C-alpha positions in Angstrom: 0.3 0.1 -0.2 1.3 3.4 -1.1 1.5 6.3 1.1 -0.5 8.1 -1.1 -3.6 5.9 -1.3 -6.3 7.0 1.4 -8.2 4.2 1.6 -7.5 0.4 1.1 -7.9 -1.5 -1.6 -10.9 -3.2 -0.3 -12.6 -0.3 1.4 -15.0 2.2 -0.8 -14.3 5.3 -2.4 -16.9 7.9 -1.5 -16.1 10.4 -4.6 -17.1 7.6 -7.1 -18.0 10.1 -10.2 -21.1 11.6 -10.9 -22.4 9.7 -14.0 -25.4 12.7 -14.9 -22.9 15.8 -15.5 -20.9 15.7 -19.2 -19.6 19.1 -18.5 -17.3 17.4 -16.3 -17.2 13.9 -16.5 -16.9 11.7 -19.8 -18.2 7.6 -19.6 -17.0 5.1 -22.1 -18.9 1.9 -22.3 -15.9 -0.7 -24.4 -15.7 -4.5 -25.0 -13.6 -6.4 -22.6 -10.7 -6.6 -25.3 -7.4 -5.9 -25.7 -8.1 -3.1 -28.4 -10.2 -1.1 -26.1 -7.5 -0.6 -24.0 -6.2 1.6 -27.0 -9.6 3.3 -27.6 -9.4 4.3 -23.2 -6.0 5.8 -23.7 -7.0 7.6 -26.4 -10.7 9.0 -25.6 -9.1 9.8 -22.2 -6.3 12.2 -23.6 -9.2 13.9 -26.2 -11.2 14.6 -23.4 -8.3 16.1 -20.5 -6.8 18.1 -23.6 -10.2 18.9 -24.3 -10.7 20.4 -20.6 -7.2 22.5 -20.9 -5.1 20.6 -18.3 -1.8 20.4 -18.3 0.6 17.7 -20.4 2.1 16.3 -17.5 -1.3 15.5 -16.1 -2.9 14.3 -19.3 0.2 11.8 -19.8 -0.3 10.6 -16.8 -4.0 9.9 -17.0 -3.1 8.2 -20.2 -0.7 5.7 -18.8 -3.0 5.2 -15.4 -6.2 4.7 -17.6 -4.2 2.3 -19.8 -3.3 -0.1 -16.5 -6.3 0.1 -15.0 -8.5 -0.9 -18.2 -5.7 -3.8 -18.4 -6.2 -5.1 -15.5 -10.0 -5.2 -15.9 -9.6 -6.8 -19.6 -7.3 -9.4 -18.9 -8.2 -10.1 -15.0 -11.7 -10.0 -14.9 -14.5 -12.3 -17.0 -16.6 -9.3 -18.0 -17.7 -8.5 -21.5 -17.9 -5.2 -20.9 -15.6 -2.5 -19.2 -16.8 1.0 -18.3 -14.3 3.8 -18.2 -14.7 7.3 -16.6 -12.7 10.4 -16.2 -14.0 13.2 -14.6 -12.4 17.2 -13.4 -12.8 16.6 -9.4 -11.9 20.6 -8.5 -9.0 22.8 -10.0 -6.4 21.1 -11.2 -7.4 17.5 -9.9 -8.8 14.6 -12.5 -10.7 11.0 -11.3 -9.9 8.1 -13.5 -12.4 5.0 -13.1 -12.7 1.9 -14.7 -15.3 -0.6 -13.9 -16.1 -4.4 -14.2 -19.0 -6.7 -13.8 -17.2 -8.8 -11.4 -18.3 -12.1 -13.5 -15.8 -15.0 -11.4 -15.3 -13.6 -8.2 -14.1 -10.7 -5.9 -11.2 -8.0 -5.5 -8.3 -10.5 -5.6 -5.3 -9.4 -4.4 -4.8 -5.5 -5.6 -2.5 -4.5 -4.2 0.7 -2.7 -6.1 3.5 -5.0 -5.4 6.1 -5.4 -7.7 7.3 -8.7 -9.8 11.0 -9.6 -10.0 12.8 -8.1 -12.7 12.8 -10.8 -15.4 8.7 -10.5 -15.6 6.9 -8.7 -19.0 4.2 -7.7 -16.6 2.4 -7.2 -13.4 3.7 -3.7 -12.5 0.4 -1.9 -13.9 -0.7 -1.2 -9.7 2.8 -0.6 -9.1 2.6 2.3 -11.6 -0.8 3.7 -10.3 0.6 3.6 -6.5 3.3 5.7 -7.9 1.5 8.3 -9.7 -2.2 8.5 -8.4 -2.3 10.7 -5.5 -4.8 8.7 -4.0 -6.3 5.4 -5.7 -8.3 2.2 -4.4 -11.2 -0.8 -4.9 -14.5 -0.8 -4.2 -17.8 -2.3 -5.6 -19.4 -0.4 -8.5 -23.1 1.1 -7.9 -23.1 1.1 -11.7 -22.1 -2.7 -12.8 -22.4 -4.5 -9.2 -18.6 -5.6 -9.8 -15.7 -3.5 -8.7 -14.5 -0.4 -9.7 -10.7 0.8 -9.5 -10.4 4.3 -9.2 -7.4 6.9 -9.0 -6.6 10.1 -8.5 -4.5 13.1 -10.1 -3.5 16.2 -8.8 -1.4 18.5 -11.7 
């Protein structure tokens, strides 16, 4: 657990994105396929650029949504995933990726580092290092898991 995280991965987050405010929130539902990760990255980048946020914040957000979406595609049995990005105040962004949670609970969602020769397994470690806070909770939108990350410019 990162010192940046305000909640453990097993607890809930009180700040899930507003689903009905298109000026401050954007949602994208995608099939749970590897190609959807690219669509999520491009969509988040376009939305954040349109909101005129700093380039470094945009780049960090694109990296994190890529990691969160990849985890949802690779580690759940969901047929679809829901990606959200929202403005949470001056220079703050929230990312969320919701799955349908088919096939079990959240599992071990820690940002532990894999061995030096491993080709994968660093996604949540990156989230832990880059996000101001992050966590996992039950999704009120899908009934599965919602993994979220907050970033600040």
